[in-house]
C-alpha positions as CSV (number, residue, x, y, z in Angstrom):
1,X,203.1,-11.7,-107.6
2,X,204.1,-15.2,-106.7
3,X,206.3,-16.0,-103.8
4,X,208.2,-19.2,-103.4
5,X,208.1,-20.9,-100.0
6,X,211.4,-21.9,-98.4
7,X,210.2,-22.7,-94.9
8,X,207.1,-23.7,-93.0
9,X,206.0,-23.8,-89.4
10,X,203.6,-26.6,-88.5
11,X,202.0,-26.9,-85.0
12,X,198.6,-28.5,-84.9
13,X,196.2,-30.3,-82.5
14,X,194.5,-32.3,-85.2
15,X,196.9,-34.4,-87.3
16,X,194.5,-36.0,-89.7
17,X,195.2,-34.9,-93.3
18,X,198.5,-33.4,-92.4
19,X,200.9,-36.1,-93.7
20,X,200.4,-35.5,-97.5
21,X,201.0,-31.8,-97.0
22,X,204.2,-32.3,-95.0
23,X,205.5,-34.9,-97.5
24,X,204.8,-32.5,-100.4
25,X,206.7,-29.7,-98.6
26,X,209.6,-32.0,-98.0
27,X,209.6,-33.1,-101.6
28,X,209.8,-29.5,-102.6
29,X,212.8,-28.9,-100.4
30,X,210.9,-26.7,-98.0
31,X,212.3,-26.6,-94.4
32,X,209.7,-27.6,-91.8
33,X,209.9,-26.2,-88.3
34,X,207.6,-27.9,-85.8
35,X,206.7,-28.5,-82.1
36,X,206.2,-31.3,-79.7
37,X,203.5,-33.8,-80.7
38,X,203.3,-32.4,-84.2
39,X,207.0,-33.0,-84.8
40,X,206.8,-36.5,-83.5
41,X,203.9,-37.3,-85.7
42,X,205.6,-35.8,-88.8
43,X,208.8,-37.7,-88.2
44,X,207.5,-41.0,-87.1
45,X,204.1,-41.3,-88.9
46,X,204.7,-39.2,-92.0
47,X,208.4,-39.9,-92.4
48,X,209.2,-36.2,-92.8
49,X,212.2,-34.6,-91.1
50,X,211.6,-31.5,-89.0
51,X,213.6,-28.8,-87.2
52,X,212.4,-28.4,-83.6
53,X,211.2,-24.9,-82.7
54,X,213.5,-25.0,-79.7
55,X,216.5,-24.8,-82.0
56,X,215.3,-21.3,-82.9
57,X,214.2,-20.2,-79.5
58,X,217.0,-22.0,-77.5
59,X,214.3,-22.7,-75.0
60,X,212.5,-26.0,-74.3
61,X,208.7,-26.2,-74.0
62,X,208.0,-24.9,-70.5
63,X,205.2,-24.4,-68.0
64,X,203.5,-27.6,-68.9
65,X,203.5,-26.8,-72.6
66,X,201.9,-23.3,-72.1
67,X,205.0,-21.7,-73.6
68,X,206.6,-23.1,-76.8
69,X,206.4,-20.6,-79.6
70,X,206.0,-17.3,-77.9
71,X,209.5,-16.0,-78.8
72,X,210.9,-13.3,-81.1
73,X,212.7,-16.0,-83.1
74,X,209.3,-17.4,-84.1
75,X,207.3,-14.3,-84.4
76,X,210.1,-12.4,-86.1
77,X,210.2,-15.1,-88.8
78,X,206.5,-14.7,-89.3
79,X,206.1,-10.9,-89.0
80,X,209.3,-9.9,-90.8
81,X,208.6,-7.8,-93.9
82,X,210.7,-9.0,-96.7
83,X,210.5,-5.7,-98.5
84,X,211.7,-3.6,-95.5
85,X,215.5,-3.4,-95.3
86,X,215.5,-2.8,-91.6
87,X,213.4,-5.9,-90.9
88,X,215.6,-8.0,-93.1
89,X,218.8,-6.6,-91.4
90,X,217.4,-7.3,-87.9
91,X,216.4,-10.8,-88.9
92,X,219.9,-11.5,-90.2
93,X,221.4,-9.9,-87.0
94,X,219.5,-12.2,-84.7
95,X,219.6,-15.3,-87.0
96,X,215.8,-15.3,-87.5
97,X,214.8,-17.4,-90.5
98,X,212.0,-16.3,-92.7
99,X,208.8,-18.4,-92.3
100,X,206.8,-18.5,-95.5
101,X,204.0,-20.9,-94.4
102,X,202.2,-21.2,-91.1
103,X,200.0,-24.2,-90.5
104,X,198.4,-23.9,-87.1
105,X,195.1,-24.9,-85.7
106,X,193.6,-24.2,-82.3
107,X,193.0,-26.2,-79.1
108,X,189.5,-27.8,-79.1
109,X,187.9,-25.2,-76.7
110,X,184.3,-25.7,-77.8
111,X,184.6,-29.5,-77.8
112,X,186.0,-29.4,-74.3
113,X,183.2,-27.1,-73.1
114,X,180.7,-29.5,-74.5
115,X,182.4,-32.6,-73.0
116,X,183.1,-31.4,-69.4
117,X,182.1,-28.9,-66.7
118,X,185.6,-29.0,-65.2
119,X,186.8,-25.4,-65.4
120,X,190.5,-26.4,-65.1
121,X,190.3,-28.6,-68.2
122,X,188.4,-25.9,-70.1
123,X,190.8,-23.1,-69.2
124,X,193.8,-25.2,-70.5
125,X,192.1,-25.4,-73.9
126,X,192.3,-21.7,-74.3
127,X,195.0,-21.4,-76.9
128,X,197.4,-18.5,-76.7
129,X,200.3,-19.2,-79.1
130,X,198.0,-20.6,-81.8
131,X,195.8,-17.5,-82.3
132,X,198.9,-15.3,-82.0
133,X,200.7,-17.1,-84.7
134,X,197.6,-17.2,-86.9
135,X,197.0,-13.5,-86.5
136,X,200.7,-12.7,-87.1
137,X,200.8,-14.8,-90.3
138,X,197.5,-13.4,-91.6
139,X,198.6,-9.8,-90.9
140,X,201.8,-10.4,-92.9
141,X,199.9,-12.1,-95.8
142,X,202.0,-10.2,-98.3
143,X,204.8,-12.5,-97.5
144,X,203.3,-15.4,-95.6
145,X,200.6,-18.1,-96.3
146,X,198.5,-19.1,-93.3
147,X,196.3,-22.2,-92.9
148,X,194.3,-22.2,-89.7
149,X,191.9,-25.1,-90.1
150,X,192.2,-28.7,-91.5
151,X,189.2,-28.0,-93.8
152,X,191.7,-26.0,-95.9
153,X,194.3,-28.8,-96.2
154,X,192.9,-29.9,-99.6
155,X,193.1,-26.4,-101.1
156,X,196.7,-26.0,-99.7
157,X,197.8,-29.4,-101.1
158,X,196.5,-28.5,-104.5
159,X,198.5,-25.2,-104.4
160,X,201.7,-27.1,-103.3
161,X,201.2,-29.7,-106.0
162,X,200.2,-27.5,-108.9
163,X,202.3,-24.4,-108.1
164,X,205.3,-26.2,-106.7
165,X,205.3,-24.3,-103.4
166,X,204.7,-20.8,-105.0
167,X,201.7,-18.7,-103.9
168,X,200.0,-15.7,-105.3
169,X,199.1,-12.6,-103.3
170,X,195.4,-13.3,-103.9
171,X,195.7,-16.8,-102.5
172,X,197.6,-15.5,-99.4
173,X,195.0,-12.8,-98.8
174,X,192.1,-15.2,-99.1
175,X,193.7,-17.6,-96.7
176,X,194.4,-14.7,-94.3
177,X,190.8,-13.7,-94.4
178,X,189.6,-17.1,-93.5
179,X,192.3,-17.3,-90.7
180,X,190.9,-14.2,-89.1
181,X,187.4,-15.7,-89.2
182,X,188.7,-18.8,-87.4
183,X,190.3,-16.7,-84.7
184,X,187.2,-14.5,-84.4
185,X,184.9,-17.5,-83.9
186,X,187.3,-19.0,-81.4
187,X,187.4,-15.7,-79.4
188,X,183.6,-15.5,-79.5
189,X,183.3,-19.0,-78.1
190,X,185.6,-18.1,-75.2
191,X,183.7,-14.9,-74.6
192,X,180.4,-16.8,-74.5
193,X,181.9,-19.3,-72.0
194,X,182.9,-16.6,-69.6
195,X,179.6,-14.8,-70.0
196,X,177.4,-17.8,-70.0
197,X,174.5,-16.3,-67.9
198,X,174.4,-13.4,-70.3
199,X,174.9,-15.1,-73.7
200,X,171.2,-14.6,-74.6
201,X,171.2,-11.2,-76.2
202,X,168.5,-9.2,-78.0
203,X,168.8,-8.3,-81.6
204,X,166.4,-5.8,-83.1
205,X,165.2,-6.8,-86.6
206,X,164.7,-4.3,-89.4
207,X,161.1,-5.3,-89.2
208,X,158.9,-8.3,-88.7
209,X,157.1,-10.4,-91.3
210,X,156.0,-7.1,-92.9
211,X,157.5,-3.6,-92.9
212,X,154.9,-2.2,-90.5
213,X,155.6,-4.8,-87.8
214,X,158.4,-4.4,-85.2
215,X,160.5,-7.5,-84.3
216,X,163.5,-8.7,-82.3
217,X,165.4,-11.9,-81.7
218,X,166.5,-13.1,-78.3
219,X,169.0,-15.9,-78.3
220,X,172.5,-17.0,-79.3
221,X,172.9,-17.5,-83.0
222,X,176.7,-18.1,-82.7
223,X,175.9,-21.6,-81.4
224,X,174.3,-22.4,-84.7
225,X,176.3,-20.6,-87.4
226,X,178.8,-17.9,-88.2
227,X,177.8,-15.3,-90.7
228,X,180.6,-15.0,-93.3
229,X,179.1,-12.4,-95.6
230,X,176.0,-10.4,-96.4
231,X,173.4,-8.1,-94.9
232,X,171.8,-8.5,-91.5
233,X,169.4,-11.4,-91.2
234,X,165.8,-10.4,-91.2
235,X,162.8,-11.8,-89.3
236,X,161.7,-13.9,-92.3
237,X,165.3,-15.0,-93.0
238,X,165.5,-16.4,-89.5
239,X,162.2,-18.3,-89.7
240,X,163.4,-19.9,-93.0
241,X,166.9,-20.6,-91.6
242,X,165.3,-22.4,-88.7
243,X,163.2,-24.6,-91.0
244,X,166.2,-25.4,-93.1
245,X,168.4,-26.3,-90.1
246,X,165.6,-28.6,-88.9
247,X,165.8,-30.5,-92.2
248,X,169.6,-30.4,-92.2
249,X,169.7,-32.2,-88.9
250,X,167.4,-34.9,-90.1
251,X,169.2,-35.3,-93.4
252,X,172.5,-35.8,-91.6
253,X,171.1,-39.1,-90.2
254,X,170.2,-40.7,-93.5
255,X,172.3,-39.0,-96.3
256,X,174.9,-41.2,-98.1
257,X,176.2,-38.5,-100.4
258,X,175.8,-34.7,-101.1
259,X,172.4,-33.3,-100.4
260,X,171.2,-29.8,-101.4
261,X,167.9,-28.4,-100.4
262,X,166.1,-25.2,-101.3
263,X,163.5,-23.6,-99.0
264,X,160.8,-21.1,-99.7
265,X,158.5,-19.8,-96.9
266,X,159.7,-22.7,-94.6
267,X,158.7,-25.3,-97.2
268,X,161.2,-27.5,-99.1
269,X,160.7,-26.7,-102.8
270,X,163.7,-28.6,-104.1
271,X,166.0,-31.3,-102.6
272,X,168.2,-34.0,-104.1
273,X,171.0,-36.4,-103.1
274,X,173.7,-37.0,-105.6
275,X,177.4,-38.1,-105.8
276,X,178.7,-34.5,-106.1
277,X,177.5,-31.3,-104.7
278,X,177.1,-29.6,-108.1
279,X,174.9,-32.5,-109.3
280,X,172.8,-32.4,-106.1
281,X,172.3,-28.6,-106.6
282,X,171.3,-29.0,-110.2
283,X,168.8,-31.8,-109.3
284,X,167.3,-29.8,-106.4
285,X,166.9,-26.8,-108.6
286,X,165.3,-28.8,-111.4
287,X,162.5,-29.9,-109.0
288,X,161.0,-26.4,-109.0
289,X,163.2,-23.7,-110.5
290,X,160.4,-21.1,-110.2
291,X,160.0,-21.4,-106.5
292,X,163.8,-21.4,-106.0
293,X,164.0,-17.7,-106.8
294,X,164.8,-15.8,-103.6
295,X,165.0,-19.0,-101.6
296,X,167.1,-20.2,-98.7
297,X,169.7,-22.8,-99.6
298,X,171.3,-25.4,-97.4
299,X,173.7,-28.3,-98.0
300,X,175.5,-31.0,-96.0
301,X,178.8,-30.6,-97.9
302,X,181.5,-28.0,-98.4
303,X,180.6,-25.6,-101.2
304,X,183.2,-25.8,-103.9
305,X,184.0,-23.4,-106.7
306,X,182.0,-25.4,-109.4
307,X,178.9,-25.4,-107.3
308,X,179.3,-21.7,-106.3
309,X,179.5,-20.8,-109.9
310,X,176.3,-22.7,-110.7
311,X,174.4,-21.2,-107.7
312,X,175.6,-17.8,-108.8
313,X,173.2,-17.9,-111.7
314,X,170.1,-17.4,-109.6
315,X,169.0,-14.9,-106.9
316,X,168.9,-16.4,-103.4
317,X,168.7,-14.8,-99.9
318,X,170.8,-17.2,-97.8
319,X,173.2,-20.1,-98.3
320,X,174.1,-22.4,-95.4
321,X,176.8,-25.0,-95.5
322,X,179.3,-26.7,-93.0
323,X,182.2,-25.0,-94.9
324,X,183.1,-23.1,-98.1
325,X,186.2,-23.4,-100.2
326,X,188.3,-20.2,-100.5
327,X,187.4,-20.1,-104.3
328,X,183.7,-20.5,-103.6
329,X,183.7,-17.7,-101.0
330,X,185.4,-15.4,-103.5
331,X,182.7,-16.1,-106.1
332,X,179.8,-15.9,-103.7
333,X,180.9,-12.7,-102.0
334,X,180.6,-10.9,-105.3
335,X,177.2,-9.7,-104.2
336,X,177.4,-7.7,-101.0
337,X,173.9,-8.5,-99.7
338,X,174.0,-12.2,-100.2
339,X,174.0,-13.9,-96.8
340,X,176.5,-16.8,-96.3
341,X,176.2,-18.8,-93.1
342,X,178.8,-21.4,-92.0
343,X,177.0,-24.0,-89.9
344,X,178.6,-25.1,-86.6
345,X,179.7,-28.7,-86.7
346,X,177.6,-29.9,-83.8
347,X,174.4,-28.0,-83.8
348,X,172.0,-29.0,-81.0
349,X,168.5,-27.4,-81.0
350,X,166.4,-27.1,-77.9
351,X,164.1,-30.0,-77.3
352,X,161.1,-27.7,-76.6
353,X,159.2,-25.5,-79.0
354,X,157.1,-22.5,-78.1
355,X,154.4,-20.5,-79.9
356,X,152.6,-17.4,-78.6
357,X,148.9,-17.3,-79.1
358,X,145.7,-16.2,-77.3
359,X,147.7,-14.0,-74.9
360,X,149.6,-17.1,-73.8
361,X,152.2,-19.6,-74.9
362,X,151.9,-23.1,-76.3
363,X,154.8,-25.5,-75.6
364,X,155.6,-28.8,-77.1
365,X,158.6,-31.2,-77.5
366,X,160.3,-31.1,-80.9
367,X,159.2,-33.5,-83.7
368,X,162.1,-35.9,-83.4
369,X,162.4,-39.0,-85.6
370,X,161.3,-40.0,-89.0
371,X,159.4,-43.2,-88.6
372,X,158.3,-45.4,-85.6
373,X,157.9,-48.5,-87.7
374,X,158.2,-49.8,-91.3
375,X,155.2,-51.9,-91.9
376,X,154.7,-53.4,-95.3
377,X,150.9,-53.4,-95.8
378,X,150.5,-53.3,-99.6
379,X,150.1,-55.7,-102.4
380,X,153.9,-56.4,-102.7
381,X,157.1,-55.7,-100.6
382,X,159.2,-52.7,-101.4
383,X,162.5,-53.1,-103.1
384,X,165.8,-51.8,-101.5
385,X,165.8,-48.9,-103.9
386,X,162.2,-48.1,-103.1
387,X,162.8,-48.2,-99.4
388,X,165.6,-45.7,-99.7
389,X,163.4,-43.3,-101.7
390,X,160.5,-43.8,-99.4
391,X,162.5,-42.9,-96.3
392,X,163.9,-39.9,-98.1
393,X,160.4,-38.8,-99.3
394,X,159.0,-39.3,-95.8
395,X,161.7,-37.1,-94.3
396,X,161.1,-34.4,-96.9
397,X,157.4,-34.5,-96.3
398,X,158.0,-34.0,-92.6
399,X,159.4,-30.6,-93.5
400,X,156.4,-29.4,-95.6
401,X,153.4,-27.6,-94.1
402,X,150.3,-29.8,-93.7
403,X,148.4,-31.1,-95.6
404,X,151.5,-32.3,-97.4
405,X,152.5,-34.7,-100.1
406,X,156.0,-35.3,-101.4
407,X,156.8,-37.2,-104.7
408,X,160.4,-38.4,-104.9
409,X,162.2,-40.2,-107.7
410,X,165.9,-41.3,-107.5
411,X,166.5,-39.2,-104.3
412,X,165.1,-36.1,-106.0
413,X,161.9,-34.1,-105.0
414,X,160.0,-34.0,-108.3
415,X,156.6,-32.8,-107.0
416,X,155.1,-31.5,-103.7
417,X,151.9,-30.1,-102.4
418,X,151.9,-28.3,-99.1
419,X,149.7,-26.1,-96.9
420,X,146.5,-27.4,-98.5
421,X,143.2,-27.7,-96.8
422,X,142.7,-31.2,-98.0
423,X,145.0,-34.1,-98.7
424,X,143.6,-34.7,-102.1
425,X,144.3,-31.1,-103.0
426,X,147.9,-31.5,-101.8
427,X,148.3,-34.6,-104.0
428,X,146.8,-32.8,-107.1
429,X,149.2,-29.9,-106.5
430,X,152.1,-32.3,-106.2
431,X,151.3,-34.0,-109.5
432,X,150.7,-30.7,-111.3
433,X,154.1,-29.5,-110.1
434,X,155.8,-32.6,-111.4
435,X,154.0,-32.4,-114.8
436,X,154.8,-28.6,-115.0
437,X,158.5,-29.4,-114.9
438,X,158.1,-32.5,-117.1
439,X,158.9,-35.3,-114.7
440,X,157.8,-38.8,-115.5
441,X,156.2,-40.2,-112.3
442,X,156.6,-43.8,-113.2
443,X,158.9,-45.2,-110.6
444,X,158.4,-42.3,-108.2
445,X,157.3,-42.8,-104.6
446,X,154.8,-40.8,-102.6
447,X,154.9,-39.7,-99.0
448,X,152.1,-38.3,-97.0
449,X,152.5,-36.5,-93.7
450,X,149.3,-38.0,-92.3
451,X,146.9,-40.9,-93.1
452,X,144.8,-41.2,-96.2
453,X,141.1,-40.8,-95.1
454,X,139.9,-42.5,-98.3
455,X,141.5,-44.5,-101.1
456,X,141.0,-41.6,-103.6
457,X,144.6,-40.4,-103.1
458,X,146.0,-43.8,-103.9
459,X,143.8,-44.1,-107.0
460,X,144.8,-40.7,-108.4
461,X,148.5,-41.2,-107.7
462,X,148.4,-44.7,-109.3
463,X,146.8,-43.2,-112.4
464,X,149.7,-40.8,-112.6
465,X,152.2,-43.7,-112.5
466,X,153.1,-44.0,-108.8
467,X,153.2,-47.5,-107.4
468,X,154.8,-47.1,-104.0
469,X,153.5,-45.2,-100.9
470,X,154.5,-44.3,-97.4
471,X,152.1,-42.8,-94.8
472,X,151.5,-43.0,-91.0
473,X,148.3,-45.0,-91.2
474,X,145.7,-44.8,-88.5
475,X,142.6,-44.0,-90.4
476,X,139.4,-45.9,-89.7
477,X,139.3,-46.5,-93.5
478,X,143.0,-47.7,-93.9
479,X,141.6,-50.9,-95.3
480,X,140.2,-49.1,-98.3
481,X,143.7,-47.9,-99.4
482,X,145.3,-51.2,-98.5
483,X,142.7,-53.2,-100.5
484,X,143.4,-51.0,-103.5
485,X,147.1,-51.6,-103.2
486,X,146.7,-55.3,-102.9
487,X,144.4,-55.5,-105.9
488,X,146.8,-53.6,-108.1
489,X,150.0,-55.0,-106.6
490,X,151.2,-51.6,-105.3
491,X,153.6,-51.2,-102.3
492,X,152.5,-49.4,-99.2
493,X,154.3,-48.8,-95.9
494,X,152.8,-47.6,-92.6
495,X,155.2,-45.6,-90.3
496,X,153.0,-45.2,-87.2
497,X,154.3,-41.6,-87.0
498,X,152.4,-38.5,-88.1
499,X,154.2,-35.3,-89.0
500,X,151.6,-32.5,-89.0
501,X,153.3,-29.1,-89.4
502,X,151.2,-26.0,-88.9
């Protein structure tokens, strides 16, 4: 059943993206109640008239802004049940207006914790009224629409525009579910701050790499992602998730559009960059649709309904993204075991890596960076388009097990060889993969995670149609590969940075 909005309460910390919504609400004749800085922004910047909350509460903002909305006139308008005669009568008795839409976000608690150690500043960013209003509106979803994060502004504006301020029960319930997730994440962040020495907890896995092995995880996954749906993460899931996040952090530094990547057993088996997320998914899948079955998926963009519907067609274990549209979540949650992880906006991984072996522990710093140099050493310079593809291929190759070769064309992984005992085997495997899925390698570029010991790799790749290479260099026989490139006018770049991955 659709309900028509008549009034809205808006009180937000982040104002970006708010103006078009407020202007549409005003155009629809919906009364807007607001507070302090939000009211000033809407009236001065967006040109939208508002009614101050203090006209309902008959109290000004007090205690340094700590108390503004905590009042029966506000919460009665949010929590009042329109179908309950007693609620309606009491609202009329106390002149409490019905509030049909609540747009409230939360103080930047996590950002403040990351920016300062001053406890007083951190404590002041513990929101009280915000979570209370969000929870109240979400609880009363049968009558009230709640929007608790600016990431949902686009979906809300679409509803306001297309449905003229009317909302369906399904829409209100979906927004309510997401609102509770926002508050849950916020409360967990506060809990973690107050229990900082004890945030590292132990989680027992169902089993390890294999059913006969016992396993557990010690750490704080909440710093990395929030699980929105699905079964408990397994040992193997976590290993693949870590590999995918490592790539995601690198991709963020070079991506100019939507990137989708597919992982299998910690190796990238499909990745592409395209103008839209659905296109990047389709191109990533086309790179190796066989290996994608049961894979781990990750993207740098919000998952929309169109992409969710396309992904739905294959079986996968985990999907990670910075955000999901409400429609996409509805589609993807159709299978109860499917794991959906919402990545935290500012993931920072430890700078040290550890590996247990020989009754001891190996320690090393993380493999940061993509290249140390960009040295043109071949028979011709690379074009701008080739350079983009080379850097993309080199980054992808960094996230393949050694020995590794990545073949990229138009920002799409079209062939890869990984975990091979010789570099030439990795190359042959990559070419066979490309041919298996009918990719034409003319115009493709090749990346190698380590130097070519001989010129045989360059010769074989050239015969397959490849004329552009990127590799670390450093072999005592580098000149053999360089001479071949010079003779055949092929481009070759040395990076001076090896990326072995064992």
